[in-house]
py3Dmol code that shows the C-alpha trace and the ligand (Angstrom):
import py3Dmol

protein = """\
ATOM      1  CA  MET A   1     -20.263  66.221 124.711  1.00  0.00           C
ATOM      2  CA  ALA A   2     -19.600  64.286 121.636  1.00  0.00           C
ATOM      3  CA  ASP A   3     -20.877  60.638 121.700  1.00  0.00           C
ATOM      4  CA  LYS A   4     -17.687  58.645 121.491  1.00  0.00           C
ATOM      5  CA  SER A   5     -19.355  55.903 119.551  1.00  0.00           C
ATOM      6  CA  GLN A   6     -20.042  58.423 116.667  1.00  0.00           C
ATOM      7  CA  VAL A   7     -16.196  59.322 116.452  1.00  0.00           C
ATOM      8  CA  PRO A   8     -14.953  57.715 113.188  1.00  0.00           C
ATOM      9  CA  PRO A   9     -12.324  55.035 114.253  1.00  0.00           C
ATOM     10  CA  VAL A  10      -8.638  55.429 113.287  1.00  0.00           C
ATOM     11  CA  ALA A  11      -7.642  53.380 110.400  1.00  0.00           C
ATOM     12  CA  PRO A  12      -6.187  49.891 111.200  1.00  0.00           C
ATOM     13  CA  VAL A  13      -2.396  49.373 110.545  1.00  0.00           C
ATOM     14  CA  TYR A  14      -2.534  47.645 107.279  1.00  0.00           C
ATOM     15  CA  GLY A  15       0.871  46.438 107.561  1.00  0.00           C
ATOM     16  CA  ALA A  16       0.192  44.607 110.827  1.00  0.00           C
ATOM     17  CA  ALA A  17      -3.219  43.332 109.477  1.00  0.00           C
ATOM     18  CA  ALA A  18      -1.620  41.927 106.409  1.00  0.00           C
ATOM     19  CA  GLN A  19       0.638  39.795 108.543  1.00  0.00           C
ATOM     20  CA  GLY A  20      -2.309  38.517 110.699  1.00  0.00           C
ATOM     21  CA  GLU A  21      -5.155  36.139 110.312  1.00  0.00           C
ATOM     22  CA  ILE A  22      -7.579  35.806 107.312  1.00  0.00           C
ATOM     23  CA  VAL A  23     -11.273  35.141 107.978  1.00  0.00           C
ATOM     24  CA  THR A  24     -13.807  33.556 105.597  1.00  0.00           C
ATOM     25  CA  ILE A  25     -17.264  34.982 104.902  1.00  0.00           C
ATOM     26  CA  PHE A  26     -19.778  33.053 102.668  1.00  0.00           C
ATOM     27  CA  ILE A  27     -22.299  35.423 100.754  1.00  0.00           C
ATOM     28  CA  GLY A  28     -25.561  34.714  99.158  1.00  0.00           C
ATOM     29  CA  PRO A  29     -27.444  31.549  98.489  1.00  0.00           C
ATOM     30  CA  GLU A  30     -24.499  30.195  96.463  1.00  0.00           C
ATOM     31  CA  LYS A  31     -22.168  30.969  99.366  1.00  0.00           C
ATOM     32  CA  LYS A  32     -19.563  32.834  97.572  1.00  0.00           C
ATOM     33  CA  ARG A  33     -16.470  32.713  99.495  1.00  0.00           C
ATOM     34  CA  TYR A  34     -14.500  35.802 100.546  1.00  0.00           C
ATOM     35  CA  ASN A  35     -11.160  35.886 102.388  1.00  0.00           C
ATOM     36  CA  ILE A  36     -10.589  39.222 104.265  1.00  0.00           C
ATOM     37  CA  HIS A  37      -7.956  40.278 106.719  1.00  0.00           C
ATOM     38  CA  LYS A  38      -9.452  39.847 110.168  1.00  0.00           C
ATOM     39  CA  ASP A  39      -7.950  42.917 111.747  1.00  0.00           C
ATOM     40  CA  ILE A  40      -9.502  45.144 108.863  1.00  0.00           C
ATOM     41  CA  ILE A  41     -12.884  43.613 108.927  1.00  0.00           C
ATOM     42  CA  CYS A  42     -12.967  43.454 112.746  1.00  0.00           C
ATOM     43  CA  HIS A  43     -11.828  47.127 112.880  1.00  0.00           C
ATOM     44  CA  HIS A  44     -14.655  48.581 110.614  1.00  0.00           C
ATOM     45  CA  SER A  45     -17.527  46.299 111.737  1.00  0.00           C
ATOM     46  CA  GLU A  46     -18.707  45.531 115.152  1.00  0.00           C
ATOM     47  CA  TYR A  47     -20.835  42.705 113.995  1.00  0.00           C
ATOM     48  CA  PHE A  48     -17.787  40.759 112.536  1.00  0.00           C
ATOM     49  CA  ARG A  49     -15.749  41.864 115.609  1.00  0.00           C
ATOM     50  CA  THR A  50     -18.194  39.884 117.766  1.00  0.00           C
ATOM     51  CA  ALA A  51     -18.488  37.129 115.398  1.00  0.00           C
ATOM     52  CA  PHE A  52     -14.777  36.557 114.832  1.00  0.00           C
ATOM     53  CA  ASN A  53     -13.504  37.307 118.384  1.00  0.00           C
ATOM     54  CA  GLY A  54     -16.439  35.836 120.267  1.00  0.00           C
ATOM     55  CA  ARG A  55     -17.316  32.305 121.256  1.00  0.00           C
ATOM     56  CA  TRP A  56     -19.562  31.757 118.332  1.00  0.00           C
ATOM     57  CA  LYS A  57     -18.311  28.756 116.323  1.00  0.00           C
ATOM     58  CA  GLU A  58     -18.168  31.118 113.307  1.00  0.00           C
ATOM     59  CA  SER A  59     -14.689  32.358 114.434  1.00  0.00           C
ATOM     60  CA  ASP A  60     -13.427  28.895 113.288  1.00  0.00           C
ATOM     61  CA  GLU A  61     -15.682  28.048 110.377  1.00  0.00           C
ATOM     62  CA  GLY A  62     -16.401  31.469 108.970  1.00  0.00           C
ATOM     63  CA  VAL A  63     -19.525  33.474 108.784  1.00  0.00           C
ATOM     64  CA  THR A  64     -22.348  32.599 106.246  1.00  0.00           C
ATOM     65  CA  LEU A  65     -24.894  35.280 105.355  1.00  0.00           C
ATOM     66  CA  GLU A  66     -27.123  33.699 102.758  1.00  0.00           C
ATOM     67  CA  ASP A  67     -29.564  36.658 102.534  1.00  0.00           C
ATOM     68  CA  VAL A  68     -26.884  39.160 101.535  1.00  0.00           C
ATOM     69  CA  GLU A  69     -26.375  39.908  97.875  1.00  0.00           C
ATOM     70  CA  VAL A  70     -22.846  39.584  96.343  1.00  0.00           C
ATOM     71  CA  ASP A  71     -23.030  43.037  94.617  1.00  0.00           C
ATOM     72  CA  VAL A  72     -23.492  44.677  98.148  1.00  0.00           C
ATOM     73  CA  PHE A  73     -20.833  42.560  99.841  1.00  0.00           C
ATOM     74  CA  ASN A  74     -18.463  43.555  96.987  1.00  0.00           C
ATOM     75  CA  VAL A  75     -19.084  47.252  97.701  1.00  0.00           C
ATOM     76  CA  PHE A  76     -18.471  46.569 101.459  1.00  0.00           C
ATOM     77  CA  ALA A  77     -15.172  44.516 100.657  1.00  0.00           C
ATOM     78  CA  HIS A  78     -14.000  47.341  98.430  1.00  0.00           C
ATOM     79  CA  TRP A  79     -14.952  49.922 101.042  1.00  0.00           C
ATOM     80  CA  LEU A  80     -13.040  47.922 103.747  1.00  0.00           C
ATOM     81  CA  TYR A  81      -9.878  48.216 101.850  1.00  0.00           C
ATOM     82  CA  ALA A  82     -10.149  51.397  99.947  1.00  0.00           C
ATOM     83  CA  GLN A  83     -12.239  53.504 102.408  1.00  0.00           C
ATOM     84  CA  GLU A  84     -14.126  55.123  99.665  1.00  0.00           C
ATOM     85  CA  ILE A  85     -17.166  54.580  97.301  1.00  0.00           C
ATOM     86  CA  PRO A  86     -16.875  55.974  93.787  1.00  0.00           C
ATOM     87  CA  SER A  87     -19.750  58.204  92.656  1.00  0.00           C
ATOM     88  CA  ASP A  88     -19.703  57.633  89.065  1.00  0.00           C
ATOM     89  CA  TRP A  89     -21.855  54.469  88.067  1.00  0.00           C
ATOM     90  CA  GLU A  90     -19.283  52.696  85.795  1.00  0.00           C
ATOM     91  CA  SER A  91     -16.708  52.488  88.534  1.00  0.00           C
ATOM     92  CA  LEU A  92     -19.209  51.422  91.008  1.00  0.00           C
ATOM     93  CA  TYR A  93     -20.602  48.793  88.512  1.00  0.00           C
ATOM     94  CA  ASP A  94     -16.882  47.371  88.182  1.00  0.00           C
ATOM     95  CA  ILE A  95     -16.775  47.155  91.991  1.00  0.00           C
ATOM     96  CA  ALA A  96     -20.120  45.596  92.479  1.00  0.00           C
ATOM     97  CA  ALA A  97     -19.986  43.067  89.472  1.00  0.00           C
ATOM     98  CA  PRO A  98     -16.342  42.489  88.726  1.00  0.00           C
ATOM     99  CA  GLY A  99     -15.573  40.526  85.526  1.00  0.00           C
ATOM    100  CA  HIS A 100     -19.179  40.953  84.210  1.00  0.00           C
ATOM    101  CA  THR A 101     -20.163  42.621  81.097  1.00  0.00           C
ATOM    102  CA  LEU A 102     -22.645  45.592  81.376  1.00  0.00           C
ATOM    103  CA  LYS A 103     -25.148  44.271  79.051  1.00  0.00           C
ATOM    104  CA  LYS A 104     -25.593  40.855  80.731  1.00  0.00           C
ATOM    105  CA  SER A 105     -26.006  42.312  84.249  1.00  0.00           C
ATOM    106  CA  VAL A 106     -29.125  43.149  86.135  1.00  0.00           C
ATOM    107  CA  LEU A 107     -27.330  46.333  87.309  1.00  0.00           C
ATOM    108  CA  ASN A 108     -27.490  49.437  85.072  1.00  0.00           C
ATOM    109  CA  GLU A 109     -27.095  53.114  85.473  1.00  0.00           C
ATOM    110  CA  TRP A 110     -30.443  53.429  87.184  1.00  0.00           C
ATOM    111  CA  SER A 111     -29.954  50.459  89.663  1.00  0.00           C
ATOM    112  CA  ILE A 112     -26.804  51.897  91.051  1.00  0.00           C
ATOM    113  CA  GLY A 113     -28.895  54.293  93.353  1.00  0.00           C
ATOM    114  CA  GLU A 114     -30.509  51.350  94.714  1.00  0.00           C
ATOM    115  CA  LEU A 115     -27.157  49.448  95.072  1.00  0.00           C
ATOM    116  CA  LEU A 116     -25.970  52.357  97.109  1.00  0.00           C
ATOM    117  CA  LEU A 117     -28.950  52.365  99.386  1.00  0.00           C
ATOM    118  CA  ARG A 118     -28.628  48.538  99.897  1.00  0.00           C
ATOM    119  CA  ALA A 119     -24.961  49.048 100.753  1.00  0.00           C
ATOM    120  CA  SER A 120     -26.101  51.603 103.371  1.00  0.00           C
ATOM    121  CA  VAL A 121     -28.593  49.169 104.901  1.00  0.00           C
ATOM    122  CA  PHE A 122     -25.945  46.552 104.870  1.00  0.00           C
ATOM    123  CA  GLY A 123     -23.537  48.995 106.789  1.00  0.00           C
ATOM    124  CA  ASP A 124     -26.223  49.547 109.369  1.00  0.00           C
ATOM    125  CA  ARG A 125     -26.721  45.813 109.752  1.00  0.00           C
ATOM    126  CA  VAL A 126     -23.105  44.925 110.219  1.00  0.00           C
ATOM    127  CA  LEU A 127     -22.643  47.926 112.617  1.00  0.00           C
ATOM    128  CA  ALA A 128     -20.290  49.776 110.179  1.00  0.00           C
ATOM    129  CA  PRO A 129     -21.585  53.179 110.665  1.00  0.00           C
ATOM    130  CA  VAL A 130     -19.020  54.921 108.472  1.00  0.00           C
ATOM    131  CA  LEU A 131     -20.202  52.825 105.498  1.00  0.00           C
ATOM    132  CA  HIS A 132     -23.814  53.369 106.300  1.00  0.00           C
ATOM    133  CA  ARG A 133     -23.383  57.037 106.030  1.00  0.00           C
ATOM    134  CA  LEU A 134     -20.964  57.192 103.197  1.00  0.00           C
ATOM    135  CA  ALA A 135     -23.126  54.959 100.902  1.00  0.00           C
ATOM    136  CA  HIS A 136     -26.390  56.986 101.751  1.00  0.00           C
ATOM    137  CA  ASN A 137     -24.483  60.301 101.127  1.00  0.00           C
ATOM    138  CA  THR A 138     -23.084  58.972  97.854  1.00  0.00           C
ATOM    139  CA  PHE A 139     -26.877  58.149  96.947  1.00  0.00           C
ATOM    140  CA  VAL A 140     -27.935  61.777  97.678  1.00  0.00           C
ATOM    141  CA  ASP A 141     -24.939  63.211  95.817  1.00  0.00           C
ATOM    142  CA  ARG A 142     -25.733  61.035  92.772  1.00  0.00           C
ATOM    143  CA  TYR A 143     -29.271  62.877  92.389  1.00  0.00           C
ATOM    144  CA  VAL A 144     -28.006  66.224  93.708  1.00  0.00           C
ATOM    145  CA  PRO A 145     -24.395  66.367  92.470  1.00  0.00           C
ATOM    146  CA  ALA A 146     -23.913  70.215  92.828  1.00  0.00           C
ATOM    147  CA  PRO A 147     -26.116  73.212  93.922  1.00  0.00           C
ATOM    148  CA  GLY A 148     -28.838  73.598  91.403  1.00  0.00           C
ATOM    149  CA  GLU A 149     -27.958  70.399  89.564  1.00  0.00           C
ATOM    150  CA  TYR A 150     -30.538  67.658  90.069  1.00  0.00           C
ATOM    151  CA  CYS A 151     -32.336  64.719  88.602  1.00  0.00           C
ATOM    152  CA  SER A 152     -35.357  62.893  89.905  1.00  0.00           C
ATOM    153  CA  VAL A 153     -35.035  59.477  91.278  1.00  0.00           C
ATOM    154  CA  ASN A 154     -36.109  56.758  88.871  1.00  0.00           C
ATOM    155  CA  TYR A 155     -39.219  54.740  89.625  1.00  0.00           C
ATOM    156  CA  ALA A 156     -37.592  51.468  90.138  1.00  0.00           C
ATOM    157  CA  THR A 157     -35.561  53.034  92.991  1.00  0.00           C
ATOM    158  CA  VAL A 158     -38.611  54.966  94.321  1.00  0.00           C
ATOM    159  CA  ILE A 159     -40.411  51.589  94.642  1.00  0.00           C
ATOM    160  CA  TRP A 160     -37.492  49.879  96.345  1.00  0.00           C
ATOM    161  CA  ILE A 161     -37.161  52.795  98.723  1.00  0.00           C
ATOM    162  CA  TYR A 162     -40.945  52.471  99.775  1.00  0.00           C
ATOM    163  CA  ASP A 163     -40.685  48.767 100.027  1.00  0.00           C
ATOM    164  CA  ASN A 164     -37.520  48.512 102.164  1.00  0.00           C
ATOM    165  CA  LEU A 165     -36.841  51.679 104.140  1.00  0.00           C
ATOM    166  CA  PRO A 166     -38.624  53.054 107.214  1.00  0.00           C
ATOM    167  CA  LYS A 167     -41.243  55.961 106.863  1.00  0.00           C
ATOM    168  CA  GLY A 168     -39.600  59.255 106.951  1.00  0.00           C
ATOM    169  CA  HIS A 169     -36.205  57.958 105.720  1.00  0.00           C
ATOM    170  CA  MET A 170     -34.092  60.784 104.118  1.00  0.00           C
ATOM    171  CA  ALA A 171     -33.905  58.860 100.684  1.00  0.00           C
ATOM    172  CA  MET A 172     -37.725  58.915 100.754  1.00  0.00           C
ATOM    173  CA  ARG A 173     -38.049  62.631 101.324  1.00  0.00           C
ATOM    174  CA  LEU A 174     -35.314  63.377  98.784  1.00  0.00           C
ATOM    175  CA  ALA A 175     -37.347  61.388  96.099  1.00  0.00           C
ATOM    176  CA  VAL A 176     -40.498  63.280  96.862  1.00  0.00           C
ATOM    177  CA  GLU A 177     -38.764  66.526  96.780  1.00  0.00           C
ATOM    178  CA  LEU A 178     -37.033  65.935  93.554  1.00  0.00           C
ATOM    179  CA  GLN A 179     -40.209  64.575  91.998  1.00  0.00           C
ATOM    180  CA  CYS A 180     -41.799  68.112  92.854  1.00  0.00           C
ATOM    181  CA  ILE A 181     -38.821  70.280  92.030  1.00  0.00           C
ATOM    182  CA  VAL A 182     -37.271  68.685  89.000  1.00  0.00           C
ATOM    183  CA  TRP A 183     -39.588  66.146  87.523  1.00  0.00           C
ATOM    184  CA  ASN A 184     -41.376  66.997  84.125  1.00  0.00           C
ATOM    185  CA  THR A 185     -43.728  64.806  82.224  1.00  0.00           C
ATOM    186  CA  LYS A 186     -41.179  64.700  79.280  1.00  0.00           C
ATOM    187  CA  ASP A 187     -38.742  62.972  81.642  1.00  0.00           C
ATOM    188  CA  ASP A 188     -40.568  59.577  81.567  1.00  0.00           C
ATOM    189  CA  ASP A 189     -39.531  57.195  78.690  1.00  0.00           C
ATOM    190  CA  GLU A 190     -41.559  54.139  77.800  1.00  0.00           C
ATOM    191  CA  GLU A 191     -39.712  52.099  80.545  1.00  0.00           C
ATOM    192  CA  GLU A 192     -40.641  54.616  83.240  1.00  0.00           C
ATOM    193  CA  GLU A 193     -44.241  54.858  82.056  1.00  0.00           C
ATOM    194  CA  LEU A 194     -44.610  51.016  82.566  1.00  0.00           C
ATOM    195  CA  LEU A 195     -43.930  51.745  86.217  1.00  0.00           C
ATOM    196  CA  TRP A 196     -46.513  54.437  86.703  1.00  0.00           C
ATOM    197  CA  SER A 197     -49.142  51.962  87.866  1.00  0.00           C
ATOM    198  CA  LYS A 198     -46.736  50.423  90.405  1.00  0.00           C
ATOM    199  CA  LEU A 199     -45.851  53.783  92.104  1.00  0.00           C
ATOM    200  CA  PRO A 200     -46.300  53.619  95.793  1.00  0.00           C
ATOM    201  CA  HIS A 201     -49.674  55.338  96.908  1.00  0.00           C
ATOM    202  CA  GLU A 202     -47.697  56.942  99.830  1.00  0.00           C
ATOM    203  CA  PHE A 203     -45.201  58.417  97.352  1.00  0.00           C
ATOM    204  CA  LEU A 204     -47.816  59.934  95.100  1.00  0.00           C
ATOM    205  CA  LEU A 205     -49.645  61.318  98.069  1.00  0.00           C
ATOM    206  CA  ALA A 206     -46.524  62.843  99.567  1.00  0.00           C
ATOM    207  CA  VAL A 207     -45.736  64.495  96.113  1.00  0.00           C
ATOM    208  CA  MET A 208     -49.473  65.907  96.111  1.00  0.00           C
ATOM    209  CA  PHE A 209     -49.074  67.460  99.604  1.00  0.00           C
ATOM    210  CA  ARG A 210     -45.472  68.737  98.931  1.00  0.00           C
ATOM    211  CA  ASN A 211     -46.517  70.358  95.587  1.00  0.00           C
ATOM    212  CA  ASN A 212     -49.452  72.014  97.386  1.00  0.00           C
ATOM    213  CA  ALA A 213     -47.238  73.278 100.213  1.00  0.00           C
ATOM    214  CA  LEU A 214     -44.811  74.694  97.588  1.00  0.00           C
ATOM    215  CA  LYS A 215     -47.767  76.378  95.812  1.00  0.00           C
ATOM    216  CA  GLU A 216     -48.966  78.003  99.011  1.00  0.00           C
ATOM    217  CA  GLN A 217     -45.343  79.282  99.903  1.00  0.00           C
ATOM    218  CA  LYS A 218     -45.118  80.556  96.343  1.00  0.00           C
ATOM    219  CA  CYS A 219     -41.837  78.845  96.039  1.00  0.00           C
ATOM    220  CA  SER A 220     -41.039  78.985  92.405  1.00  0.00           C
ATOM    221  CA  ASP A 221     -37.325  78.369  92.787  1.00  0.00           C
ATOM    222  CA  VAL A 222     -36.720  76.213  95.683  1.00  0.00           C
ATOM    223  CA  GLU A 223     -33.193  74.737  95.971  1.00  0.00           C
ATOM    224  CA  VAL A 224     -32.568  71.226  96.999  1.00  0.00           C
ATOM    225  CA  LYS A 225     -29.678  71.008  99.292  1.00  0.00           C
ATOM    226  CA  ALA A 226     -27.891  67.766  99.293  1.00  0.00           C
ATOM    227  CA  CYS A 227     -26.469  68.185 102.663  1.00  0.00           C
ATOM    228  CA  TYR A 228     -29.938  68.297 104.328  1.00  0.00           C
ATOM    229  CA  TYR A 229     -30.480  64.835 103.166  1.00  0.00           C
ATOM    230  CA  HIS A 230     -27.064  63.517 104.228  1.00  0.00           C
ATOM    231  CA  LEU A 231     -26.268  61.396 107.300  1.00  0.00           C
ATOM    232  CA  HIS A 232     -23.575  63.011 109.474  1.00  0.00           C
ATOM    233  CA  ALA A 233     -21.943  61.639 112.526  1.00  0.00           C
ATOM    234  CA  SER A 234     -21.612  65.115 114.194  1.00  0.00           C
ATOM    235  CA  GLU A 235     -22.282  68.577 113.944  1.00  0.00           C
ATOM    236  CA  GLU A 236     -18.583  69.071 113.218  1.00  0.00           C
ATOM    237  CA  GLU A 237     -18.847  66.688 110.197  1.00  0.00           C
ATOM    238  CA  LYS A 238     -21.797  68.446 108.875  1.00  0.00           C
ATOM    239  CA  LYS A 239     -20.085  71.744 109.089  1.00  0.00           C
ATOM    240  CA  ALA A 240     -17.119  70.449 107.221  1.00  0.00           C
ATOM    241  CA  CYS A 241     -19.342  69.005 104.551  1.00  0.00           C
ATOM    242  CA  LYS A 242     -21.215  72.276 104.008  1.00  0.00           C
ATOM    243  CA  GLN A 243     -17.917  73.995 103.653  1.00  0.00           C
ATOM    244  CA  LYS A 244     -16.842  71.490 100.977  1.00  0.00           C
ATOM    245  CA  LYS A 245     -19.928  71.931  99.019  1.00  0.00           C
ATOM    246  CA  GLN A 246     -19.542  75.829  99.076  1.00  0.00           C
ATOM    247  CA  LYS A 247     -16.105  75.596  97.471  1.00  0.00           C
TER     248      LYS A 247
END
"""
ligand_1 = """\
1
ZN
Zn -23.672 67.005 104.220
"""
view = py3Dmol.view(width=600, height=400)
view.addModel(protein, "pdb")
view.setStyle({"model": 0}, {"cartoon": {"style": "trace"}})
view.addModel(ligand_1, "xyz")
view.setStyle({"model": 1}, {"stick": {}})
view.zoomTo()
view.show()
């Protein structure tokens, strides 16, 4: 039997939500102010549902999350209203850092993968499972956009993954697999070489062991399947995803 909590919720009625209350959330150490329709945020996040409907005094004064980054909350706010996360990094950049120029930002093409994982972790934290999965799956698809098309995970992201995600996390396993299957010594530019000494010991060991396993299996052309690394709410969703990939 399907677990009811895993069934994606029906979308809120936007017309009704737009006539309703606005709630305030303050993000980051600078307490950046966000005004969001209450029915929409409460529909998609159990955490905010409890905060704004419960007896917490937050329901009147707003919720403050000082340890959340503004770029991540921007992705969350975009997702709340648009119900999508773009996969191309320039669109994602515009969403995460609106009004900023690329050159001045700490975000770049390679930090977008990390941003997606941070958004996925945030989705988990505020009990928004749909965002948790979507941001994770968008991360996976970024490195495996189509069957046979891969790129290895950049080292800054690998380091972030090992510093922040639990052992055995799918992002960790994907980073190891791609390092074995795709990576070539010629791939690393000077910036990447500077990070060699900072690569997590566990990552390097995992790459060694996986390389050995591949050698023993005599697997010369292993295919990395994005769907294996995805998060799915149900078997049905997984089947639908595979079908989509085969088209
Ligand atoms: Zn999938």
